[in-house]
Backbone as a chain_set.jsonl record, in Angstrom:
{"seq": "XXXXXXXXXXXXXXXXXXXXXXXXXXXXXXXXXXXXXXXXXXXXXXXXXXXXXXXXXXXXXXXXXXXXXXXXXXXXXXXXXXXXXXXXXXXXXXXXXXXXXXXXXXXXXXXXXXXXXXXXXXXXXXXXXXXXXXXXXXXXXXXXXXXX", "coords": {"N": [[0.312, -0.986, -0.428], [1.972, 1.193, 0.492], [3.613, 1.676, -1.187], [2.154, 2.018, -3.919], [0.997, 4.03, -2.699], [3.43, 5.703, -2.774], [4.054, 5.905, -5.11], [1.501, 7.144, -6.658], [1.923, 9.544, -5.672], [4.098, 10.609, -6.284], [3.962, 10.643, -9.179], [1.879, 12.367, -9.204], [2.974, 14.612, -8.323], [4.71, 14.672, -10.663], [2.94, 15.788, -12.531], [2.07, 18.529, -11.815], [4.888, 19.457, -12.903], [5.211, 21.728, -15.236], [4.132, 21.608, -19.179], [6.221, 21.867, -19.828], [8.461, 21.73, -18.964], [10.815, 19.082, -19.194], [10.137, 15.755, -17.676], [11.865, 13.411, -15.672], [11.326, 9.813, -15.6], [12.675, 7.621, -14.95], [14.995, 8.099, -13.16], [13.365, 9.427, -11.303], [12.2, 6.537, -10.66], [14.071, 5.447, -10.194], [15.09, 6.857, -7.611], [13.712, 6.456, -5.548], [12.212, 4.981, -2.423], [11.53, 2.407, -1.342], [9.316, 1.305, 1.138], [9.044, -1.613, 2.763], [6.105, -3.808, 3.317], [5.46, -4.629, 6.459], [3.383, -6.02, 7.756], [-0.185, -6.848, 7.653], [-3.473, -6.172, 8.724], [-6.661, -6.812, 9.062], [-9.268, -5.419, 9.933], [-12.493, -6.095, 11.442], [-15.548, -5.887, 12.298], [-18.601, -6.449, 13.994], [-22.417, -5.986, 13.881], [-24.788, -5.378, 15.618], [-26.53, -8.155, 16.508], [-29.0, -9.744, 13.591], [-31.928, -10.346, 12.986], [-33.633, -12.089, 10.046], [-37.166, -11.406, 8.782], [-40.312, -11.63, 7.588], [-41.535, -9.738, 6.639], [-43.581, -6.564, 8.745], [-44.037, -8.413, 11.053], [-42.991, -11.05, 10.779], [-42.713, -14.316, 9.725], [-44.278, -15.537, 10.6], [-46.85, -14.216, 10.502], [-47.256, -13.714, 8.3], [-48.029, -15.578, 7.368], [-50.338, -16.006, 8.334], [-51.887, -14.07, 7.447], [-52.129, -14.791, 4.502], [-54.18, -16.901, 4.925], [-56.592, -16.194, 4.915], [-56.915, -15.316, 2.442], [-57.511, -15.194, -1.209], [-56.077, -15.821, -3.171], [-54.693, -17.477, -2.552], [-55.443, -19.978, -2.828], [-55.305, -20.395, -5.456], [-56.849, -17.933, -7.08], [-59.463, -19.45, -7.081], [-61.278, -19.234, -5.196], [-63.663, -19.86, -2.681], [-63.516, -23.386, -1.976], [-65.748, -26.274, -2.297], [-66.664, -27.045, -0.347], [-66.264, -25.412, 1.566], [-67.864, -23.261, 1.368], [-70.223, -25.53, 1.461], [-69.697, -25.08, 4.027], [-69.904, -22.663, 5.022], [-72.924, -21.866, 4.166], [-74.037, -24.023, 6.231], [-73.632, -22.327, 8.757], [-74.876, -20.087, 8.59], [-77.528, -21.006, 7.624], [-78.292, -22.274, 10.029], [-77.662, -19.564, 11.734], [-79.871, -18.615, 10.495], [-82.169, -19.497, 11.559], [-82.48, -19.354, 14.145], [-82.601, -16.485, 13.894], [-85.251, -16.27, 13.082], [-86.212, -17.473, 14.495], [-86.43, -15.681, 17.351], [-87.751, -13.353, 16.587], [-89.189, -12.836, 14.167], [-89.705, -10.607, 12.84], [-87.229, -9.546, 12.523], [-84.193, -7.115, 11.797], [-81.893, -8.568, 10.648], [-82.304, -10.302, 8.726], [-82.947, -10.097, 6.334], [-80.424, -9.309, 5.22], [-79.015, -12.29, 5.768], [-80.406, -13.763, 4.555], [-79.869, -12.599, 2.135], [-77.166, -13.206, 2.291], [-76.636, -16.205, 2.037], [-78.909, -16.596, -0.74], [-76.336, -16.184, -2.033], [-74.917, -17.902, -2.015], [-75.8, -20.369, -2.503], [-76.32, -19.999, -5.059], [-73.207, -19.809, -6.052], [-73.044, -22.44, -5.407], [-74.349, -24.03, -7.033], [-77.384, -24.413, -6.777], [-80.219, -23.249, -8.011], [-82.471, -23.546, -7.637], [-82.904, -23.458, -4.887], [-81.998, -20.718, -4.639], [-83.411, -18.874, -6.308], [-85.47, -19.763, -4.576], [-85.909, -19.221, -2.02], [-85.409, -15.889, -2.34], [-87.595, -14.941, -4.005], [-88.455, -15.659, -1.512], [-87.265, -13.91, 0.055], [-87.579, -11.196, -1.012], [-90.904, -10.846, -0.941], [-90.759, -10.82, 1.653], [-89.265, -8.792, 2.536], [-89.581, -6.28, 1.2], [-88.32, -3.805, 0.7], [-86.009, -3.662, 1.428], [-82.194, -3.338, 1.998], [-80.828, -5.015, 0.663], [-82.934, -6.206, -0.819], [-82.882, -5.393, -3.174], [-81.063, -6.308, -5.183], [-82.11, -8.384, -6.157], [-84.415, -7.325, -7.58]], "CA": [[0.01, 0.172, -0.038], [2.697, 2.141, 0.667], [4.211, 1.646, -2.386], [1.26, 2.377, -4.469], [0.744, 5.821, -1.952], [4.282, 6.633, -3.103], [4.195, 5.915, -6.606], [1.034, 8.145, -7.028], [2.878, 11.161, -4.829], [4.959, 10.751, -7.605], [3.039, 10.54, -10.353], [1.018, 13.365, -9.195], [3.993, 15.629, -8.605], [5.075, 15.483, -12.377], [1.951, 16.379, -13.146], [2.073, 19.755, -11.37], [5.408, 20.05, -13.442], [4.923, 21.991, -16.757], [4.584, 20.664, -20.102], [7.652, 22.167, -21.338], [9.777, 20.718, -18.957], [11.511, 17.582, -19.203], [10.017, 14.176, -16.705], [12.323, 12.123, -16.24], [10.616, 9.092, -14.616], [13.216, 6.579, -14.594], [15.675, 9.132, -12.483], [12.258, 9.338, -10.219], [11.84, 5.604, -10.569], [14.828, 4.676, -9.157], [15.522, 7.461, -6.356], [12.635, 6.548, -4.568], [12.758, 5.371, -1.215], [10.608, 1.697, -1.709], [9.222, 0.875, 2.458], [8.782, -2.948, 2.757], [5.311, -3.826, 4.163], [6.047, -5.726, 6.929], [2.272, -6.807, 8.363], [-2.015, -6.328, 6.923], [-4.303, -6.185, 9.803], [-8.278, -6.852, 8.718], [-10.141, -5.002, 10.915], [-13.985, -6.665, 11.786], [-16.5, -5.095, 12.494], [-19.672, -6.727, 14.044], [-22.899, -5.459, 13.536], [-26.132, -6.161, 16.031], [-27.809, -9.567, 15.364], [-29.69, -9.383, 12.45], [-32.861, -11.73, 12.381], [-34.625, -11.787, 8.992], [-38.033, -11.456, 8.284], [-40.584, -11.565, 5.878], [-43.145, -7.99, 7.064], [-43.152, -6.236, 9.875], [-44.179, -9.457, 12.671], [-42.297, -12.227, 10.63], [-43.516, -15.218, 8.485], [-46.195, -15.98, 10.644], [-48.36, -13.059, 10.214], [-47.592, -13.475, 7.237], [-48.939, -17.356, 6.912], [-52.478, -15.467, 8.248], [-53.119, -13.499, 7.114], [-52.617, -15.321, 3.409], [-54.85, -18.058, 4.82], [-58.11, -15.793, 4.337], [-57.167, -14.322, 0.671], [-58.432, -15.884, -2.242], [-55.022, -16.422, -4.169], [-53.784, -18.786, -1.852], [-56.313, -21.204, -3.427], [-55.276, -20.296, -7.196], [-58.169, -17.646, -7.631], [-60.577, -20.32, -7.288], [-62.451, -18.299, -4.369], [-63.636, -20.697, -1.483], [-64.332, -24.209, -2.221], [-67.013, -26.706, -2.675], [-66.663, -27.596, 0.577], [-66.145, -24.122, 2.52], [-69.531, -23.105, 0.869], [-71.292, -26.034, 2.353], [-69.895, -24.915, 5.766], [-70.434, -21.028, 5.77], [-74.289, -22.211, 4.807], [-74.462, -24.062, 7.402], [-73.869, -21.7, 9.824], [-76.32, -19.351, 7.661], [-78.72, -21.397, 7.939], [-78.814, -22.167, 11.74], [-78.155, -18.265, 11.904], [-81.342, -17.38, 9.94], [-83.1, -19.983, 12.236], [-82.014, -18.755, 14.972], [-83.317, -14.93, 13.922], [-86.386, -16.56, 12.606], [-87.703, -17.699, 15.956], [-86.143, -15.226, 18.265], [-88.492, -12.142, 15.84], [-89.854, -12.558, 12.665], [-88.754, -9.233, 11.911], [-84.992, -8.641, 12.545], [-83.264, -6.507, 10.768], [-81.022, -9.305, 9.956], [-83.028, -11.62, 8.769], [-82.554, -9.794, 4.669], [-78.985, -9.689, 5.077], [-78.325, -13.382, 6.278], [-80.872, -14.325, 3.768], [-79.104, -12.477, 1.058], [-75.869, -14.109, 1.701], [-77.761, -17.681, 1.553], [-79.184, -17.312, -1.593], [-75.24, -15.743, -2.837], [-74.193, -19.443, -1.724], [-76.805, -20.931, -3.184], [-76.009, -19.339, -6.2], [-71.889, -20.62, -6.388], [-73.038, -24.186, -5.514], [-74.782, -24.107, -9.052], [-78.527, -24.555, -6.827], [-80.821, -22.224, -8.083], [-84.189, -23.44, -7.507], [-83.3, -23.151, -3.547], [-81.564, -19.437, -4.443], [-84.892, -18.984, -6.33], [-86.948, -20.018, -3.848], [-84.875, -18.154, -1.204], [-85.309, -14.754, -3.371], [-88.984, -15.009, -3.532], [-88.725, -15.189, -0.121], [-86.504, -12.264, 0.528], [-89.042, -9.842, -1.365], [-91.996, -10.673, -0.049], [-90.8, -10.079, 3.304], [-89.015, -7.214, 2.89], [-89.446, -5.945, -0.183], [-87.61, -2.44, 0.536], [-84.772, -3.713, 2.685], [-81.252, -2.957, 0.906], [-80.69, -6.434, 0.341], [-83.786, -6.958, -1.956], [-83.071, -4.848, -4.711], [-80.15, -6.937, -5.885], [-83.483, -9.267, -6.376], [-85.566, -7.135, -8.337]], "C": [[0.933, 1.238, -0.096], [3.415, 2.503, -0.606], [3.68, 2.676, -3.604], [1.207, 4.076, -3.836], [2.221, 5.884, -2.565], [4.415, 7.513, -4.348], [2.846, 7.036, -7.246], [1.435, 9.56, -6.734], [3.459, 11.277, -5.307], [5.248, 11.466, -8.836], [2.321, 12.089, -10.031], [1.756, 15.154, -8.976], [4.415, 15.824, -9.875], [3.954, 16.284, -12.676], [2.105, 17.508, -12.695], [3.444, 20.289, -12.388], [4.66, 20.555, -14.836], [4.684, 21.63, -17.687], [5.384, 20.925, -20.655], [8.805, 21.881, -20.497], [9.848, 19.485, -18.639], [11.364, 16.795, -17.75], [11.094, 13.729, -16.305], [12.554, 11.082, -15.104], [11.702, 8.149, -14.21], [14.486, 7.288, -13.104], [14.828, 8.85, -11.135], [12.361, 7.92, -9.265], [12.909, 4.871, -9.069], [15.66, 5.528, -7.421], [14.279, 7.302, -5.537], [12.842, 5.125, -3.635], [11.476, 3.801, -0.998], [11.138, 1.27, 0.272], [9.009, -0.533, 2.196], [7.271, -2.673, 3.71], [5.241, -4.737, 4.761], [4.104, -6.562, 7.385], [0.912, -6.385, 7.43], [-2.673, -7.022, 8.045], [-5.415, -6.357, 8.778], [-8.441, -6.726, 10.384], [-11.309, -5.501, 10.881], [-14.486, -6.006, 12.551], [-18.17, -6.118, 12.54], [-21.534, -6.165, 14.489], [-23.912, -6.107, 14.994], [-26.623, -7.67, 15.825], [-28.85, -9.476, 15.267], [-30.709, -10.581, 12.567], [-33.732, -11.299, 11.023], [-35.944, -12.262, 8.83], [-38.683, -10.939, 7.803], [-41.833, -10.557, 6.75], [-42.404, -7.619, 8.684], [-43.398, -7.313, 10.953], [-43.488, -10.761, 12.025], [-43.446, -12.858, 9.988], [-44.841, -15.495, 8.985], [-47.231, -15.106, 10.42], [-48.486, -12.782, 8.877], [-48.905, -14.859, 6.405], [-50.838, -17.066, 7.51], [-52.431, -15.218, 8.105], [-53.095, -13.631, 4.963], [-53.961, -16.387, 3.582], [-56.286, -17.916, 4.536], [-57.819, -14.944, 3.056], [-57.37, -15.33, 0.0], [-57.096, -16.695, -3.46], [-53.897, -17.269, -3.837], [-54.145, -19.978, -2.498], [-56.051, -20.825, -5.346], [-56.409, -18.996, -7.323], [-59.355, -18.695, -7.835], [-61.554, -19.249, -6.395], [-62.249, -19.822, -3.512], [-64.139, -21.863, -2.493], [-65.566, -24.73, -1.83], [-67.496, -26.696, -0.905], [-66.985, -26.291, 2.419], [-67.58, -23.636, 2.295], [-70.327, -23.597, 1.653], [-71.373, -25.219, 3.932], [-70.397, -23.807, 6.085], [-72.182, -20.98, 5.18], [-74.871, -22.585, 5.058], [-74.677, -23.829, 8.947], [-74.852, -20.965, 9.358], [-77.183, -19.668, 8.276], [-79.196, -21.552, 9.145], [-79.069, -20.658, 12.118], [-80.086, -17.669, 11.816], [-82.447, -17.976, 10.469], [-83.306, -19.294, 13.345], [-82.689, -17.309, 15.059], [-84.752, -15.01, 13.916], [-87.563, -16.737, 13.859], [-87.14, -17.362, 16.945], [-87.273, -13.888, 17.946], [-88.675, -12.594, 14.754], [-88.838, -11.559, 11.961], [-87.717, -8.345, 12.253], [-85.108, -8.952, 11.369], [-82.099, -7.611, 9.862], [-81.021, -9.868, 9.239], [-82.942, -11.118, 6.879], [-81.233, -10.204, 4.976], [-77.744, -11.119, 5.818], [-79.108, -14.663, 5.055], [-80.3, -14.589, 1.996], [-77.799, -13.42, 0.901], [-75.988, -15.662, 1.043], [-77.349, -18.007, -0.029], [-77.843, -17.334, -2.2], [-74.781, -17.219, -2.783], [-74.752, -20.426, -2.366], [-76.327, -20.976, -4.791], [-74.359, -19.882, -6.703], [-72.148, -21.836, -6.291], [-74.17, -24.531, -6.213], [-76.755, -24.637, -8.283], [-79.509, -23.351, -7.223], [-82.091, -22.203, -8.292], [-83.921, -23.547, -5.935], [-82.971, -21.539, -3.52], [-82.969, -18.733, -4.747], [-86.078, -18.6, -5.438], [-86.597, -18.748, -2.459], [-85.404, -16.375, -1.377], [-86.443, -14.269, -3.38], [-89.287, -14.51, -2.045], [-88.693, -14.194, 0.365], [-87.696, -11.08, -0.226], [-89.846, -9.839, -0.965], [-91.74, -10.778, 1.28], [-90.376, -8.824, 3.5], [-88.641, -6.502, 2.004], [-88.561, -4.495, -0.209], [-86.196, -2.679, 1.193], [-83.607, -3.364, 1.308], [-81.159, -4.073, 0.351], [-81.384, -7.013, -0.975], [-83.591, -6.305, -3.106], [-81.956, -5.301, -5.253], [-81.397, -8.257, -6.544], [-84.468, -8.824, -7.829], [-85.425, -7.107, -9.737]], "O": [[0.638, 2.223, -0.773], [3.72, 3.66, -0.896], [4.26, 3.636, -4.111], [1.37, 5.087, -4.519], [1.898, 6.679, -3.448], [4.645, 8.684, -4.649], [3.126, 7.722, -8.229], [1.273, 10.528, -7.478], [3.926, 12.399, -5.11], [6.054, 12.263, -9.318], [2.388, 12.9, -10.954], [1.353, 16.279, -9.271], [4.532, 16.968, -10.314], [4.09, 17.443, -13.067], [2.617, 17.993, -13.704], [3.322, 21.45, -12.779], [3.751, 19.945, -15.399], [5.101, 20.487, -17.5], [5.616, 20.531, -21.799], [9.939, 21.772, -20.964], [9.069, 18.869, -17.911], [12.142, 17.007, -16.819], [11.545, 13.53, -17.433], [13.339, 11.121, -14.156], [11.669, 7.831, -13.021], [14.573, 6.598, -12.088], [15.275, 8.273, -10.143], [12.497, 7.817, -8.046], [12.791, 4.322, -7.973], [16.383, 5.046, -6.549], [13.949, 8.251, -4.826], [13.569, 4.236, -4.079], [10.432, 4.153, -0.448], [12.253, 1.06, 0.75], [8.69, -0.65, 1.013], [7.141, -1.765, 4.531], [5.008, -5.81, 4.204], [3.929, -7.76, 7.162], [1.073, -5.583, 6.51], [-2.502, -8.213, 8.306], [-5.139, -6.056, 7.616], [-8.1, -7.327, 11.402], [-11.521, -5.416, 9.672], [-13.909, -5.506, 13.517], [-18.784, -6.447, 11.526], [-21.686, -5.995, 15.699], [-23.715, -7.269, 15.346], [-27.09, -8.063, 14.756], [-29.698, -9.243, 16.128], [-30.339, -11.715, 12.263], [-34.417, -10.276, 11.003], [-36.07, -13.482, 8.722], [-38.375, -9.834, 7.357], [-42.838, -10.952, 7.341], [-41.459, -8.007, 9.371], [-42.804, -7.002, 11.986], [-43.4, -11.676, 12.843], [-44.572, -12.43, 9.737], [-45.937, -15.64, 8.442], [-48.397, -15.412, 10.169], [-49.289, -12.05, 8.3], [-49.833, -14.987, 5.606], [-51.929, -17.581, 7.264], [-53.645, -15.043, 8.002], [-53.749, -12.897, 4.223], [-54.672, -16.679, 2.62], [-57.065, -18.781, 4.137], [-58.508, -13.97, 2.751], [-57.424, -16.431, 0.548], [-57.175, -17.663, -4.216], [-52.836, -17.629, -4.349], [-53.351, -20.892, -2.723], [-56.839, -21.156, -6.231], [-57.186, -19.498, -8.136], [-60.094, -18.62, -8.817], [-62.438, -18.571, -6.917], [-61.308, -20.616, -3.542], [-64.857, -21.666, -3.473], [-66.402, -24.076, -1.206], [-68.592, -26.344, -0.468], [-67.503, -26.339, 3.535], [-68.379, -23.7, 3.229], [-71.054, -22.964, 2.419], [-72.309, -24.892, 4.661], [-71.14, -23.635, 7.051], [-72.841, -20.081, 5.7], [-76.058, -22.373, 4.813], [-75.279, -24.404, 9.854], [-75.94, -21.283, 9.836], [-77.706, -19.084, 9.225], [-80.3, -21.122, 9.477], [-80.125, -20.279, 12.623], [-80.92, -16.991, 12.415], [-83.568, -17.525, 10.232], [-84.333, -18.631, 13.491], [-83.251, -16.945, 16.091], [-85.479, -14.198, 14.489], [-88.735, -16.465, 14.118], [-87.023, -18.247, 17.792], [-87.712, -13.34, 18.957], [-87.528, -12.774, 14.346], [-87.897, -11.557, 11.167], [-87.441, -7.146, 12.28], [-85.494, -9.771, 10.536], [-81.637, -7.429, 8.736], [-79.954, -10.232, 8.743], [-82.867, -12.104, 6.146], [-80.935, -11.398, 4.991], [-76.562, -11.126, 6.16], [-78.736, -15.798, 4.755], [-80.229, -15.509, 1.181], [-77.436, -14.1, -0.059], [-75.585, -16.113, -0.03], [-76.515, -18.738, -0.564], [-77.694, -18.292, -2.958], [-74.185, -17.606, -3.789], [-74.075, -21.366, -2.782], [-76.055, -21.97, -5.464], [-74.329, -20.393, -7.822], [-71.532, -22.562, -7.072], [-74.906, -25.429, -5.806], [-77.483, -25.18, -9.115], [-79.404, -22.385, -6.467], [-82.779, -21.349, -8.852], [-85.016, -23.807, -5.435], [-83.487, -20.9, -2.603], [-83.624, -18.154, -3.879], [-87.01, -17.796, -5.423], [-87.12, -17.658, -2.23], [-85.747, -15.768, -0.363], [-86.591, -13.174, -2.837], [-89.93, -13.58, -1.558], [-89.561, -13.554, 0.959], [-88.467, -10.313, 0.351], [-90.068, -8.803, -0.338], [-92.702, -10.823, 2.048], [-90.805, -7.965, 4.27], [-87.495, -6.062, 1.915], [-88.141, -4.159, -1.316], [-85.407, -1.757, 1.397], [-83.891, -3.193, 0.123], [-81.548, -4.025, -0.815], [-80.945, -7.787, -1.825], [-84.193, -6.704, -4.103], [-81.643, -4.499, -6.133], [-81.097, -8.898, -7.551], [-84.991, -9.515, -8.703], [-86.413, -6.941, -10.453]]}, "num_chains": 1, "name": "protein.A"}
């Protein structure tokens, strides 16, 4: 490293001379005092322990979020099994709501969701039956406007 520094310093010194003056590089090379490098040291620095993560909360949060997204299943949407599970839960909710109060405000909404699941399951007869029921029981609800 010292050789490089010395050589570069002499070369830069040579650039300081005007172009008219003759520069004797051979004599400069011969008269240069070279120092041998006796020891090369390597300095290593350590940073705080780095933990790689996928996102802000880590890989487990990413997996948790991906579980709820459709593209996890190649953009196919929910499977038939999942739709049937949701349908069963919604039908149970509908029965409970009707038992408590036949005029419950949630009945048209739940009925709408049931109709949509029947359509996804290609059961148009059941969907049409519930659609007519929804239009008869709550024709002015915001959920009935989808079927008018």
